[in-house]
N, C-alpha and C positions, 0 to 999 in steps of 0.2 A: 302101142306107139307106132306111128307110121315109120316105115323103113327109111324114108327120106330124112325125117327128123332125127332118127337114131344115128344115121351116118353123119349128119351135121354135128351132133354132139360128140361123136367119137373123133371127128376131125378136129373139133375145138379142143378136146382133151389132149389129143396127141400134140397139137400145137403148143398148148400150155406146158406140157411135159418137156417138149423139145426146147421151148424158150427157157424154162427153168434150168434144164441141163446145160444150155449154152451160157447161162449167167453164173453157173457154179464152176469152180476150178476142178479140173480133173487131171490126173497124172498120166504122163506119157513116158514109157520106159525106153523108147528108142533114142539112141544118141544122135540121130541125124539132125533133129531140130536144134540140139545144143551146139552141134558142129556148125550148123548154118549161121547161128548167132555169133559164134566165135570167129568165123571167117569175116563177117561184116565188121566186128570190132577191130580185128587185125588190119583190115583194109582201110577203114575209115579213121581210126584213132591210133593205130600202131600199138594196140594192147593185145596181150595174150590172155584169154579168158579160159579158165577151167572151172568145172562145177561137179559136185558129187550128187548121186541120187537121181531120181526121176525129175522130169520137167513138168511144172504145173501150167496148164493151158486154160485160159478163160476167153470165150469168144465174144460175149456180150456184156455190157453195152459196147465196149471197145475191146479189140483183141489185146490180151495181156499174157505175158510169159513170166514164169517165176522159176528161179534157180536157187539151190541150197548149197551152202559151204563153198562160196565163190572165191576165186583167187584171180586178181588182176595184176599182171606184171608187164613191164615195159619191154618192147622188142618182141622176139619170138618166144618168150617165156624164160629165157636165161638172163634177162635183165633184172634190175632191182624191183622188188615187190612194191606195188602201190597200195593195194588193199587186199585183205584176205578175211575169210570168215563171214558169217552173216548170210543174209538172203538178198538176192538181186531181183527186182521187179521191173519189167519193161512193158510200158503201154505203147502199142504200135499204131501206126497210121493205117487205117483200113484201105485208103486209096492207094497208098504205096504198096501194100500187100497184093492188091489186085493187079498191079503192074509188075509184080515179081521183085519188088525192092523191100528192104528192111529199113524203115524209118521210125526212130524212137521219138514219141511225143513226151513221155514222162518216164523218168528213171528214178528208182528208189533203192537205196542200199540200207538195210536194217541190221544192226548188231555187228557191224564189221569193224576191223581195225585198219585205220588209214595211216600210211607212213608219209610224213612230210619231208621236204628236202632238209638234209642235215646242215647245209651251208649254201653260200651263193654259187659254189662250183658243182653242187649236186644237181645234175640235170635229169633226174628220173622222171620229172613231169614235163620236161621241155618238148619232147617229141609229140606226146599226145596234144599238148597245147598248140604246137606248130601246125599239126594236121587239122585241128579244129579251126584254127584261124584260116587256113587255106580253104577249107570247105565253106566257111562263112563268107570268105572273099568271093568264091565262085557263085554261091547261092546264099544270100543273107537270110533267107527264110528257112533254110534247112538246118534246124537245130532243135534240141529238146526244149519244150515249153516249160518244163519244170524238172528240176533235179533236187533230190532230197536225201539227206542222211539222217538217220534216227538211231538213237541209242548206240552211237558209234564211239570209238576211242581213237584219238589222234595222237601219234607218237612222233617225236622228233628230237633233235639235239639242240641245246642252248648254243647259239653262235658265239657267245662270249667265252665259255669255258668248255664246251663240248659235253656237258652233263646231260643225261637223258631227261626229257620233259614229256609229260602226258596230260592231255585234256580228256576228261571223261564225260559221259552222258551228253555227247555232242548231238545236238539236233540242229540241222542246217538245211535251209531251203533256198534254192535259186529259182526265182520266178521271172520268166522272160516271155511275155505274151506275144502271140503272132502279130498282133496289130500295133506293137510298140517297138521302137528301136532301143529302148532303155530297159534295163533289168534291175532287179533288187535282190539283195541277199539279207536274210534275217535268221536268227537262231539263238541258241543258248548252249552253255557248256559249264562244266565244273572244272575250275582251275585252282589248285592249292586248297581244295576243299571249300571253295567259295563259289557260289553260283554267279554266272555272268550272262548278260543278255546284250545283243548287238543287232544293228540293222544298218545296211548300206543301200542307198537308193540312188536313182539317176545314172547308173552306170551304162555307158555305151560299150558293150562288150566287143563289137566288131572293131571299133576304133582302138580299143585297148589292146586287142590281140594284133592289130596292124602296127603297133608301136606308136600310135597317136595318143592324144590326151583325151580324157573323159571327165565330165563333171561328176561330182559325188556329194552325197550328204551322209554323214556318219553319226550314229548315236550308239553309245555303249554305257552300260551301268553295271555296277557290282555293289557289294554290301557297303563298302566304305566310300564310294564316290561315283562320278559320272564323267563322260567325255562326249562332247559334240564338236563337229567340224564340218565345214562345207567349202568347196572350192573345186579345183581341177587337179588331175593327177595323170601320170603315165608310168609305164614300166620301162626303165632304161637298163643298160648293161650293169650300171653300178648299183641298181636297186630302185626303189620307189622314189619318184619325184612328185611332191605334193606342194601346192600353194593354196592359201585360203585364209579363212577366219575360224578360230577354234576357241573352245572354252573347256577347261579342266578344273574339276572341283573334287575335293576329298575332305571328309571330316577328320581323317587321321592319315597323315602322310606316311608314318611308319607302317601302318596296317596295309595301305595300298602298295607300298614297296615290298612288303613281305608277300603279298598276293602276286605281284608281278615278278618276283624273284630278282629285284634290283636293289640298288643302294644309292644314296645321295649323301654327300658330306653334311654333317650336323643334323641329319633328319630326325634323330631321336628327340631333338628339342622343339620340333615343329608338329603341331597337331592339325588343326584345320588349315587348309592351304588351297589356293586357287590361282589359275592363270587364265587370262582372257586377252586375245589380240590376234594380229596377223602372224602367219607363220609361213616359212619356206623350208621344206624338207627335201634333202638330196642325199639319198643313201643313209649314212649314219650321222649326217649333219642336220641339225635343226636350228634354223635362224628365227629369232623373234624380234623383228625390227621395231615393233611398237607393241608393247605388252603392259598389261596391268596385273600386278601381283598382289595377292591378299594372303595374310597369315594372321590368325586371331582376328582382332578388330582393326588391323592396320591395312592401309591401302597405299601402294606405291606404283609409280609409273617409270618406264624407261625402256631399255633394250637389253637383249641377251642372246646367248647361243648355247646349245647343248651338243656335245659330241659323244655319241654312243660308241665308245671304244670297246675293243674286245675284252680288255681287262677291267676297266673301270670308266664310268662316265665322267665327263668334264663339263662343268657349268661355268659360264662367264656372264656377268650381268652388271649393269650400272643403273641404279634405281634411286628415285627421289620421292620424298613425301613431305606434305605440309606438317603433319604431326605423326609421331610414332609412340606407341605404348609398349615398351620393352620390359615392363615389370614382370609379366608371366614368364617370359623367356629367361630373365635374370633369376627368378625363383626356381625354375627348372634346373638352371645351371648350378645354383648353390646347393640344391638337393642332390644333384649328380655327384658333386665332389664331397658331399657330406657336411657342409657347413651348417645346414639347418636340419640334419637328419634325425637328431635325438636331443632330448633335454640335457641341460647341463648336468654333469656328473656321471653320464653313461658313456661308455667307450665306443658305441657304435659309429658315431660320426667320424671317428679317426680311421676307420677301416674301409671306407668306401674306395673301391678300386679307381685308379686314375689312368688306366690303360686307354690309349687313344684309338685303338682299332674300331670300337663301335661308332666312332664319330668321323672317321676318315675313310669311309667306304667309297668315296669318289673325290675327284678334284673340284675345287671351288675357287673362283676369283670373283669376289663380290665387293662392289663399292656402293656405299649408301650415303646419302645426304638428306638432311631433314631440317625444316625450320625450327621444330621443337621436338624433343624426345624425352620421355619420362622413363627413368630407371627406378622403379619403386617410388620413394619419396623425393628423388632428385629430378629436377626439371632442367634439362639442358637445351640451349638454343644454338642455332647455327652449327649443327652437328655435321661432321664429315668423318667417316670411318671406312675401314676396309677389312676384309677377312680373306685370308689366303690359306687354302687347305691342300696339302699334298699327302702322299702315302706316308703315314706316320708323323706328319707335321701339321701344326695349326699355328697361324700367326694372325693376331688381331691388332690393328693399329687405330688409334684415335688421333686423327690429324689435327682436329680442333674441336672445341666445344666451349660454349660460354655457360658458366655455372655460377650463380650467385654473384653476378657482376664481374667475375674473373674468367680466366682462360685455363683450360685443362687439356693436356696432351699426354699420351701414353702408348705403350706397346707391350704386348704379351706374346711370347713365343714358347710353344710347347713342342717337344720332340720326343719320339720313342727312343729309349736308350739302345745303343747298338748291340749290347750284349744280353739284354733282357727286355722283351716286348712288353712285359708287365710294368716296367719302370718308366716313368715319365720325367723328362728333364724340362725344367721351367726357368724362363728368364722374364723379368718384368721390370719396367722402368717408366717413369713418368715425372711430369712437372706440373705445378699449378702456380698461378700468379694473380695478385690482386683479388683474392677470394674474400668477399664480404661475409664474415661469420654471422652477422646479424640477419643476412638474407638467406643463410644456409638452412636447409629444411630442418625443422625442429625435431622430426622423427629420428634424425641421425644424431642428435645431441639432446637426449631426453632431459638432461640437466643443463638448462640454458645458462651457463656460468661464465662464458667468455665471449667478448665482442672485439672486433677489430678487423684489420686487413691482413690476410695470411698469404704467405707464399712458401713454397718448398719444393723438394724433389725427393725421389726415392729410386733405388735400384737394388735388385736382389736376384739371386739365382739359387736353385736347389734341385733335388731329384728325389724320387720316392715312388713306391708302388701305391701309396695311399696318401691322404692329406697329412696325417700325423707324421709319417716317415718323411714326407717332403719338408714339413716345417722343421723337423729335427736336423735336416741337412741344409737349411737355408742360410746363406751368407749374403751380406750386402750392407747398405747404409741408407739412412733417411734423415732428412733435415726439415725443420719447420721454424718459421719466424712469424711473429705477429707484431705489427706496428700500430701505435696509437690505439691500444686496446683498453678494455675495461673488464675487470673481474666482477661478476654479479654474485651477490650474497656474501662477499668477504670484504670487510674493511680492514685491510692489512696495515694501513697507516696507523690507525688507532691501536691495532693489536701490537704493532712494533713499539709504539710509544709506551704501552702498558706492559709489554712483555708477556702477554697472554692472549689466547684466542677467545672471542666471545662465545657464550654458551649457545647462541642461536646464529643462524646464517642470516645476517642483515648487513646492509650497506653495500658500498661499491669501492673498488680500488682501480684508479686509473694508472696506466703504466705507459712508458714510452716505447719499450720494445721487450719482447720475450722471445727466447730462442730455445730450441730443443734439437739435439743431434744424437743419433743412435748409430752404433755399429753392431751389426748382427754377425754372429758366428755360431753355426749349428743351432740356429733357431733362438738363441739367447741374444737379446739386444742390450748392449751396455750403453748407458747414457754418457756420452763423452762431453757433452756440454748442455747444461740446462740452467739458464739464467733469466731473470726478469729485472728490468730497470724502471724505477719510479722516482718521483721527486724526493720523497723522504724515506725510501726504503730500497733494499736490494734483496732479492731472493735467489736461491739456487736449488737445483735438484740433481741428485745422483742416484744410481742404483741400476737395476736390471729389469727387463721385461722378457718373459718367456712366452713365445708364441705357441709351442707345442702344448704347454700346460695351461695357456691362457691365464697367466698370473703375472703380477708385478710386485717388486719389493724395492721401494725407493725411500730416500730420506730428503726432506725439504727443510731448508733453513731460511729464516726471515730475519733480517737485521735492519735496524733503524739507522738512518743517516743523520749526521749532525754531530757537533762537538759533545753535546750532553748525552748523546746516545751511544757514543763509542765505548763507554765503560760498561754498557749492558751486554750481557751475553746474548747471542742470537737465539731465537725460538727455533726449536727443532721438532719435526713431526715425522712419524713413520707412516708411510702410505703403502699398504700392502694388501694382498688378497686376490681372489679371482676377478677377472674382468666383469664389471657390472655390479660387483659386491665389494668394493674397496673399503678397507677399514683405515681410518685416520686416527692416530693416537699421538699425544704429546710425549716427548722424551725428556727425561731429566738431563741436567747439565753434565752429569758424569757418565751417562749411558753411552756405550760405544757400540753402535750397530755394526754387524758384519755385512758390509755392502761392497759391491764393486761399482765402479763408475768414476766419472770425472770429479775433480776436486771441487769442493764447495767454495763459492765466491766469498771473499771477505766482506765485512760490513761496508767498507768504503773501497771498492775495487779501484785499481789504478786506471786512470783514464789515458787514452792515447793523446799525444800532443796535438796542438792545433794544426790545421792544414797549412802547409807551406813551411813549417818549422823543420829544419834539417837536423839530423842527429849525426854525430861522428860515426865513422864506419866501425869502430871498435866498441861502441857503446853496447852494454848488456842490459841496461834497465833505464827507465826514465821515470821521474817523479816530478810533478808540477810544483 
């Protein structure tokens, strides 16, 4: 082989070896290079950088430096630690190196622990950000093109209660191309053992660091939901200020709140939930001037506000809807208190805890109106209601509702007992008027046996750690009257004339008025008045109703009116047994049932005098 060709091959081989060596990282044990980088970090960003072990150097295709076991602290090294552990990789600008300057194009930190500000007054990151802003103000092109964190851990304190919080497996990338004034951030992390992904685009970093506003577009997703928002924002002294249009959706609000480490009043009763509309956020205040809310299959519109307080969030909203289906919500509520927890005869339903703590994790002031609302089988129209939740207190008010041609109003107040947080004190009251029983849902009266126009009122209060205990301590009263009614399946007129009930339920009985009044003490309702007036008969009812045991024990008497019927003894029936399985039995003339309750009305009860007829002041009785 000619010597000339041999020299050419040897030169090519040497070049290939040198090129390969330049592309591979190699270690430098001298501390001068590390000190050179540390001085530039201190001068440019106000950071004190230390590293252990040799420095890795790669020359091609672009100069790169690598450091192990890195520690970054604010100030001269005696300030708060910003990041420690892991490996720091710096890709340098070749042109800047040729002029004796250190300019970082790409910065990567792998496997480090990053410490976030503990609160709004924690300024550990303020000086590095200030210096970065000053450098960008002087030369907008002098900034890293790419900053990345991989396999990092971010630690901080919850601003609400100061508890430590940690995000694991943090992968974050800030991409800021040289040819663009906008940057984007994207990444993922593990929070509360749930993977989360996010991306923010359209950021004008220079404007943001100068205290100006910047456009943004945010997307975030986690296992139970997603969040999108776009608008403008700036960093002010009181925190972030954001305005724009956003959408929040979750398949399970309790699951999302558990992931975020927050709480909202009554959230255990809400599964799928969504918010869409304009927003204005200023620090800890979020205003929703025009918002659409969805939960389950319901859609509402209105306005609201959220205050993210240090101790508990506060939500205010006024919402309206054409139609509402509250049947699933009512079913969850009944299951929570144990009403439908177990079949009849089992004690489990009685022992469901009534403590309010799981449902009062935040303040709530909610006002709802709807053209029509369904509560299971009940269809209400022109609904107006409100819910007020405070720490240890829940108050629900039904201002108005039209049901079966009548009106319904009510109020329920629940409060945690001062001496025992497991005990709930309850007060309930309500009225209803002109309720057409014929139009009332048949599902609530499986035995369609009475028609007419009903009105009444009720009021009760009690306390207990579970439903059974609360019913055992329930005191109050209730009253019901039905005008112009009809009994279906009972011809009491014929029965009164024959002095016996028919073997089968046939016929009808029209009556003028029926009344029922009960007085409750310790869950036992005593019938203080139970009468029914018809043309040819009078009926009365007395006895007791036990709410804790869901049983009743009553005596009904039916007497015929008229001269020929006065000599006949009244028919008497014992109506007793558990709710839904009442047993009706005839009683003999001499049977003396052991019952409490109001006196039985006679066959021909005394009638009040005609209107306008005055009685002497000392009169004790009147007979026509």
